[in-house]
C-alpha positions as CSV (number, residue, x, y, z in Angstrom):
1,M,164.5,108.5,97.8
2,T,163.1,112.3,96.5
3,T,162.3,114.2,99.1
4,Q,159.0,115.7,98.7
5,T,158.2,119.5,100.7
6,G,155.9,121.8,100.1
7,L,152.8,120.0,99.2
8,N,149.9,121.4,97.7
9,Q,146.2,120.8,99.2
10,R,145.2,118.5,96.8
11,Q,148.6,116.4,97.6
12,K,148.0,116.9,100.8
13,A,144.4,115.2,101.0
14,A,146.0,113.0,98.8
15,V,148.7,111.3,101.3
16,I,145.7,111.2,103.9
17,V,143.8,109.0,101.8
18,R,146.4,107.0,101.1
19,L,147.1,106.2,104.7
20,L,143.6,106.0,106.0
21,L,143.1,103.3,102.7
22,D,145.2,101.0,105.2
23,D,142.4,101.1,107.5
24,D,139.6,98.7,106.2
25,E,137.1,100.9,108.7
26,V,137.5,103.7,107.0
27,A,134.2,104.9,105.3
28,G,134.1,104.9,101.2
29,L,134.8,107.1,99.1
30,D,131.5,107.2,97.2
31,R,130.6,110.1,99.2
32,L,132.3,112.6,97.4
33,D,131.1,114.1,94.0
34,S,132.4,112.1,91.2
35,D,134.3,115.5,90.6
36,S,136.4,115.3,93.3
37,Q,136.9,111.7,93.1
38,T,138.5,112.2,90.0
39,L,140.6,115.1,91.0
40,L,141.5,113.1,93.7
41,A,142.6,110.1,91.9
42,Q,144.4,111.9,89.1
43,E,146.6,113.8,92.2
44,M,147.3,110.1,93.8
45,A,148.2,108.8,90.0
46,G,151.5,111.9,89.5
47,M,152.9,111.0,92.9
48,E,155.6,108.6,94.3
49,V,157.3,108.8,97.1
50,I,156.7,111.3,100.1
51,D,159.2,111.0,102.8
52,R,158.3,110.5,106.5
53,Q,159.2,113.9,107.7
54,T,156.6,115.1,104.7
55,R,154.5,112.7,106.1
56,D,154.4,114.0,109.4
57,A,154.1,117.3,108.7
58,V,150.8,116.5,106.7
59,I,149.1,114.5,109.1
60,T,149.4,117.1,112.0
61,E,148.3,119.9,110.1
62,F,145.5,117.0,109.2
63,C,145.1,117.0,113.0
64,D,145.4,120.5,113.9
65,R,142.7,121.7,111.3
66,L,140.8,118.2,112.9
67,D,141.1,120.0,116.4
68,A,139.8,123.3,115.2
69,V,136.5,122.6,114.0
70,G,133.9,123.0,116.5
71,V,130.8,121.5,114.3
72,T,130.0,120.1,111.3
73,F,127.0,119.9,109.0
74,P,126.3,117.2,106.2
75,G,126.1,119.8,103.2
76,N,123.5,118.7,101.3
77,L,119.6,117.6,101.8
78,D,120.3,113.8,102.0
79,G,122.4,113.4,104.9
80,T,120.6,116.4,106.9
81,L,117.7,114.7,106.6
82,E,119.4,111.6,107.8
83,M,120.8,113.6,110.4
84,L,117.3,114.9,111.5
85,G,115.6,111.5,111.3
86,T,112.4,111.3,113.0
87,R,112.5,114.5,114.6
88,L,110.9,115.9,111.5
89,S,107.5,114.9,110.1
90,D,106.6,112.7,107.4
91,D,105.2,115.8,105.4
92,S,107.9,118.0,105.9
93,T,110.7,115.4,104.5
94,D,108.5,115.1,101.8
95,Q,108.6,118.7,100.8
96,L,111.9,119.2,101.1
97,R,113.0,116.4,98.8
98,Q,110.5,117.6,96.4
99,R,112.0,121.0,96.7
100,A,115.2,119.4,96.3
101,A,114.6,117.8,93.0
102,M,112.7,120.6,91.3
103,S,115.1,123.0,91.5
104,G,118.4,120.5,90.8
105,Q,119.7,120.2,94.0
106,S,119.3,116.7,93.6
107,D,118.6,113.8,91.3
108,P,114.8,113.7,90.2
109,W,114.8,110.4,89.4
110,A,115.5,108.9,93.0
111,R,112.3,110.9,93.7
112,L,110.6,109.6,91.0
113,C,111.4,105.8,91.8
114,K,109.4,106.2,95.4
115,L,106.1,107.3,94.1
116,P,103.1,104.6,94.6
117,N,102.1,103.1,91.5
118,E,98.7,104.6,91.0
119,A,100.9,107.8,90.3
120,L,103.3,106.2,88.3
121,I,100.1,104.5,86.3
122,T,98.9,108.0,85.9
123,L,101.6,109.5,84.5
124,A,102.4,106.6,82.2
125,Q,99.0,107.2,80.9
126,S,98.7,111.3,80.7
127,E,102.1,111.6,79.2
128,S,104.3,111.2,76.2
129,V,105.1,108.0,74.8
130,E,108.6,109.2,74.5
131,L,108.8,110.0,78.2
132,V,106.7,107.3,79.7
133,A,109.6,105.0,78.0
134,L,112.4,106.4,80.0
135,M,110.4,106.6,82.7
136,L,110.0,102.5,82.7
137,S,113.8,102.8,81.9
138,K,115.1,104.7,84.9
139,L,112.4,102.9,87.2
140,P,112.6,99.6,89.6
141,V,111.5,96.5,87.4
142,E,108.8,95.8,90.2
143,A,107.2,99.1,89.5
144,A,107.9,99.4,85.9
145,S,106.4,96.0,85.6
146,A,103.5,97.3,87.3
147,T,103.1,100.2,85.9
148,F,103.5,99.0,81.8
149,L,100.8,96.4,82.8
150,A,98.3,98.8,84.0
151,L,98.8,100.1,80.3
152,P,95.8,100.1,77.5
153,R,97.2,97.1,75.1
154,E,97.7,99.7,72.7
155,R,99.5,102.5,74.8
156,A,101.9,99.5,76.0
157,R,102.4,98.3,72.1
158,V,103.9,101.9,71.5
159,V,105.8,102.1,74.5
160,A,107.4,99.0,74.1
161,Q,108.4,100.2,70.7
162,A,109.9,103.8,71.9
163,M,111.9,101.8,74.7
164,S,114.2,100.9,71.6
165,M,115.1,104.5,71.5
166,T,115.9,105.4,75.3
167,S,119.5,104.0,74.9
168,G,120.9,106.8,73.1
169,V,119.4,109.4,75.5
170,T,122.2,111.8,77.4
171,P,122.9,112.3,81.3
172,P,121.7,115.8,81.0
173,A,118.2,114.9,78.8
174,L,117.3,112.8,81.3
175,K,117.7,115.2,84.1
176,R,115.0,117.4,82.2
177,V,112.8,114.5,81.6
178,G,113.1,113.3,85.4
179,L,112.0,117.1,86.2
180,V,109.3,117.8,83.7
181,L,107.6,114.0,84.9
182,L,108.3,115.3,88.3
183,Q,106.6,118.2,87.9
184,A,103.7,116.6,86.4
185,A,103.5,114.3,89.6
186,A,103.6,117.3,91.7
187,T,100.3,118.4,90.3
188,L,98.6,114.8,90.2
189,P,95.8,115.1,93.7
190,K,96.6,113.2,96.7
191,P,94.0,111.5,98.4
192,A,93.3,111.8,102.0
193,I,94.5,108.1,102.8
194,A,97.9,107.2,101.1
195,T,96.8,103.8,101.2
196,P,94.6,102.1,98.2
197,A,91.9,100.9,100.0
198,C,92.1,97.5,98.2
199,D,95.7,97.5,99.6
200,R,94.9,98.0,103.1
201,M,91.4,95.4,102.6
202,G,94.1,92.8,101.5
203,A,96.6,93.5,104.1
204,I,93.8,93.6,106.9
205,L,92.7,90.2,105.0
206,N,96.2,88.8,105.4
207,F,95.7,88.3,109.4
208,A,92.4,87.2,108.8
209,T,91.4,83.2,109.4
210,A,91.3,81.6,106.3
211,D,87.2,81.2,106.4
212,L,86.7,84.5,107.3
213,R,88.8,85.6,104.4
214,D,86.8,83.0,102.1
215,D,83.7,84.6,103.5
216,V,84.4,88.4,102.6
217,L,86.1,87.9,99.4
218,G,83.2,86.3,98.5
219,A,80.6,88.8,99.7
220,L,83.1,91.1,97.8
221,D,83.1,89.6,94.6
222,E,78.7,89.7,94.5
223,R,79.2,93.6,95.4
224,D,82.4,95.2,93.1
225,A,84.3,92.5,91.5
226,D,87.0,94.9,90.1
227,F,87.2,95.9,93.8
228,A,87.4,92.0,94.9
229,A,90.1,91.6,92.2
230,G,92.2,94.1,93.6
231,V,91.9,92.9,97.5
232,R,93.1,89.3,96.4
233,K,95.9,90.5,94.3
234,A,96.9,92.5,97.4
235,I,96.3,89.5,100.3
236,F,99.7,88.1,100.4
237,I,99.0,84.4,102.8
238,F,101.4,81.4,103.7
239,T,100.5,79.6,100.4
240,H,101.5,82.5,98.1
241,I,105.4,82.0,99.7
242,P,106.4,79.6,96.0
243,A,105.2,82.3,93.6
244,R,106.3,85.5,95.7
245,V,109.3,84.5,97.1
246,E,112.8,84.6,95.5
247,P,114.6,81.0,96.6
248,R,117.7,83.1,97.6
249,D,115.5,84.8,100.4
250,V,114.2,81.8,102.3
251,P,117.1,81.5,104.3
252,R,116.8,85.4,105.1
253,L,113.3,84.6,106.3
254,V,113.7,81.6,108.3
255,R,116.4,83.2,110.3
256,E,113.8,85.8,111.4
257,L,111.6,83.3,113.1
258,D,111.7,81.0,116.3
259,Q,112.3,77.8,115.5
260,T,108.8,76.7,117.1
261,T,106.9,78.8,115.0
262,L,108.7,77.4,112.0
263,V,108.2,74.3,112.6
264,R,104.8,74.6,113.3
265,A,104.0,76.4,110.1
266,L,105.5,73.8,107.9
267,S,102.8,71.2,109.8
268,S,99.8,72.0,107.8
269,P,98.0,69.5,106.4
270,T,96.2,71.0,103.4
271,E,97.7,70.3,100.1
272,A,98.8,74.2,99.3
273,D,100.4,75.0,103.1
274,A,102.3,71.3,102.2
275,A,103.6,72.9,98.8
276,A,104.8,76.3,100.7
277,A,106.4,74.2,103.3
278,E,108.5,72.2,100.9
279,F,109.2,75.6,98.9
280,I,110.3,76.2,102.2
281,L,112.4,73.4,103.1
282,S,113.7,72.9,99.3
283,N,115.6,76.3,99.4
284,L,117.6,75.9,102.8
285,S,121.1,73.5,103.8
286,Q,120.2,70.1,103.6
287,R,121.3,69.7,107.4
288,M,118.6,72.8,108.2
289,A,116.1,70.9,106.1
290,D,116.7,67.5,107.2
291,G,116.6,68.6,111.0
292,L,113.1,70.7,110.6
293,R,111.9,67.7,108.8
294,E,112.5,65.5,112.1
295,E,111.5,68.0,114.6
296,R,107.8,68.2,112.3
297,E,108.0,64.3,112.6
298,A,108.1,64.5,116.3
299,L,106.0,67.3,116.8
300,G,102.7,65.1,115.7
301,K,99.5,66.7,115.0
302,P,99.3,70.1,116.1
303,R,96.5,72.1,116.9
304,P,94.6,73.6,114.0
305,K,94.5,77.0,115.8
306,D,98.4,76.9,116.6
307,V,99.6,75.9,112.8
308,E,97.2,79.2,111.6
309,E,98.8,81.8,114.1
310,A,102.9,80.4,112.9
311,M,101.4,80.8,109.2
312,T,100.7,84.2,110.2
313,E,103.8,85.1,112.2
314,V,105.9,83.8,108.6
315,V,103.4,86.2,106.7
316,S,104.6,89.4,109.4
317,A,108.1,88.4,108.9
318,V,108.0,88.0,105.2
319,R,106.1,91.7,105.3
320,R,108.5,93.2,108.1
321,L,111.6,92.0,105.5
322,Q,109.5,94.0,102.6
323,E,109.0,97.0,104.3
324,A,112.7,97.0,105.6
325,G,113.9,96.9,102.2
326,Q,115.4,93.4,102.8
327,L,113.1,91.2,100.2
328,I,111.4,91.9,97.5
329,L,108.3,90.1,96.2
330,K,107.6,89.1,93.2
331,L,104.1,90.4,91.6
332,P,101.2,88.1,91.7
333,Q,100.8,86.9,88.3
334,D,96.9,86.9,87.3
335,E,94.5,84.0,87.2
336,G,92.9,82.7,84.3
């Protein structure tokens, strides 16, 4: 065995990391920046055997340094905001993230990806075609689709053609484009009420009874057809589950519900609701689906009010999962 002594700081760090790798509970190295990860891996690649005495000396030095630490800070904005949590207002958090992105301290695309669809659509309609193509390439698919579909037909064609040239863009150039778009987004007027009116109305009607919902939509059709169309797109009800929820997300949705509520929701006699119920059952394990069908049969004919309340609870569970980022609703398809 070759005894190694006089290790440098990187080699000592490599020894500690090697020891920690045996513990599955230790946080990943992805918290380090890319350069630090590379240097660490290179250092470890050049090391072979460390004798026990050297190992123990490195551990002792490491522990002594830990004991000397009084308090630690994250060292970056994201970690700081996570540590402060809800103690900062949403406006302050928003301003800090924007300043960090504009100054180059954080990735501007992370900020851009969180912009509301209305802001993204405005950018897509006003910025150069090349910038828009890169923006659509970086956005999450759902946001990119909503933005692209909102473009006038001719501009959409040109943007689609421009996307064929985005593959050769370099990381520095992509970051500069992100900063340009973020600066443009910062000049957009911010509404006093962040949620669009049609989205808010749709969210309210999600929890209305079916007859009230139909009555309101009928009145909106007569007064403002465009607003009514926007409200319809924002509405998500039980019958929309097959079209909007991915089959793989059904088991996660079912775990959010108590069994009694689920069985009642699956008992609606209407054709559209029955189709949604069958979609849910067909995407569960055979054993669970059969058990739910048996309970539904044993339930008999529940009161319509109980069924509607149960379906509303299913919709609420979908919305909770969506807000928590555990479920992504597919975009509604235009009718006709």
